[in-house]
C-alpha positions in Angstrom: 15.1 -24.5 -113.3 16.2 -20.8 -113.1 12.7 -19.8 -113.2 11.8 -21.6 -110.2 14.4 -20.5 -107.9 14.1 -17.1 -108.7 10.1 -17.8 -107.5 11.4 -19.6 -104.7 13.7 -16.7 -104.0 10.7 -14.0 -104.4 8.5 -16.1 -102.3 10.5 -15.6 -99.6 11.7 -12.2 -99.9 7.7 -11.1 -100.0 6.6 -13.2 -97.0 9.4 -12.2 -95.0 7.8 -8.7 -95.7 4.8 -9.6 -94.5 2.2 -8.3 -91.7 1.7 -10.7 -89.0 -1.6 -9.9 -86.5 -1.4 -11.2 -83.0 -4.7 -10.9 -81.3 -4.3 -11.2 -77.1 -8.1 -12.3 -75.6 -7.7 -11.2 -71.9 -10.1 -13.0 -69.9 -11.4 -9.6 -68.5 -15.0 -11.0 -67.9 -13.3 -13.8 -65.5 -11.2 -11.3 -63.5 -12.8 -7.9 -62.8 -10.7 -5.0 -62.7 -11.4 -2.9 -59.8 -10.6 -3.2 -56.2 -12.7 -3.2 -53.0 -11.8 -0.7 -50.1 -14.3 -0.3 -47.2 -13.9 3.4 -46.0 -16.0 4.8 -43.3 -16.9 8.6 -42.4 -14.3 8.3 -39.8 -11.6 7.7 -42.2 -11.8 10.6 -44.5 -10.1 13.9 -43.1 -11.6 17.3 -44.0 -8.0 19.0 -44.4 -9.7 22.5 -45.8 -11.0 24.5 -48.8 -9.7 26.8 -51.1 -11.5 29.0 -53.7 -9.8 28.5 -57.2 -10.5 31.2 -59.9 -9.8 32.6 -63.5 -10.9 35.1 -65.7 -11.1 35.6 -69.7 -12.2 38.1 -72.4 -13.6 37.1 -75.7 -13.7 39.2 -78.4 -16.2 38.4 -81.5 -16.8 34.9 -80.5 -13.6 34.4 -81.5 -10.2 35.2 -79.8 -9.9 34.8 -76.4 -6.9 36.4 -73.6 -6.2 35.4 -69.8 -6.8 38.4 -67.6 -6.0 36.3 -64.5 -5.4 33.0 -62.5 -6.5 33.3 -58.8 -6.3 36.9 -59.3 -2.9 36.9 -60.4 -1.6 37.7 -63.9 -0.5 34.3 -65.4 2.8 33.2 -66.0 3.3 31.7 -69.4 6.7 30.9 -69.3 6.0 27.8 -66.4 2.7 26.3 -66.5 1.3 23.4 -63.9 -2.1 21.7 -64.2 -3.9 19.8 -62.5 -6.3 16.5 -63.3 -9.2 15.8 -61.2 -11.2 12.9 -62.1 -14.6 13.7 -63.7 -17.4 12.9 -60.9 -21.2 13.3 -60.5 -22.7 16.0 -62.2 -19.3 17.1 -64.2 -18.7 13.8 -65.9 -22.4 14.3 -67.0 -22.0 17.4 -69.1 -18.3 17.0 -70.0 -16.5 18.4 -67.0 -16.3 22.3 -65.9 -12.4 22.2 -66.3 -10.8 24.0 -69.0 -6.7 24.0 -69.3 -7.0 27.3 -67.6 -9.2 25.8 -64.6 -6.7 22.7 -64.3 -3.9 25.7 -64.1 -5.8 27.6 -60.9 -6.5 24.3 -59.2 -2.8 24.1 -58.9 -3.6 26.6 -55.9 -5.2 23.6 -54.4 -2.7 21.5 -54.6 0.0 24.1 -53.1 -2.2 24.9 -50.2 -2.4 21.0 -49.4 0.1 19.1 -50.9 -0.5 16.3 -48.6 -4.2 15.7 -49.3 -5.3 12.6 -50.9 -8.5 14.0 -52.9 -9.9 17.1 -54.1 -13.4 17.5 -54.3 -15.0 20.5 -56.2 -18.1 21.8 -54.1 -19.5 25.0 -55.8 -18.8 26.5 -59.2 -19.7 30.1 -60.6 -19.8 32.0 -63.4 -19.8 35.4 -64.0 -20.2 37.4 -67.2 -19.9 41.1 -68.0 -21.1 41.6 -71.5 -19.0 44.4 -73.4 -19.3 45.9 -76.7 -18.2 42.9 -79.4 -17.1 40.9 -76.4 -17.6 39.4 -72.9 -15.1 39.2 -69.8 -16.0 35.9 -67.9 -15.0 34.7 -64.3 -14.9 31.2 -63.3 -14.5 30.4 -60.0 -14.8 26.8 -57.9 -14.7 26.0 -54.3 -12.4 23.0 -54.1 -12.5 20.8 -50.6 -9.5 18.9 -50.3 -9.4 15.6 -48.0 -6.9 12.8 -46.4 -7.9 9.1 -46.1 -6.7 7.3 -42.8 -5.2 4.2 -44.0 -5.6 0.9 -41.8 -1.5 0.9 -41.9 -0.7 4.2 -40.6 
């Protein structure tokens, strides 16, 4: 009788420590997860464009040092990043935006704070080869847009 009682207690203890898995099946194929918005060209207003850039040097193909962001020495005590969604060619090649270019894009955000969308129109990479290293400058032209909503 004692062994049976020990077996029951042991069974309850081990069953309380078991892991339960629950799976929720979402009916995503029944409900599309996108919205449809109809915009015309007259609904999009271009606010302007700006050029962002950063320059860095690479030594012996190992170490890098940031020289400037938007023509100024970088302030590493406070870093601001802007993430743009990948579109077009940039999504196909993995994106042009390294962390330093995301820091440079903050200039466009400051110049056009009420913009709804930013579009990178052109990119440029300049390389200056040096002994055991190189100096690289990456720049991009960014256009800012604002949408005119029907509710406004």
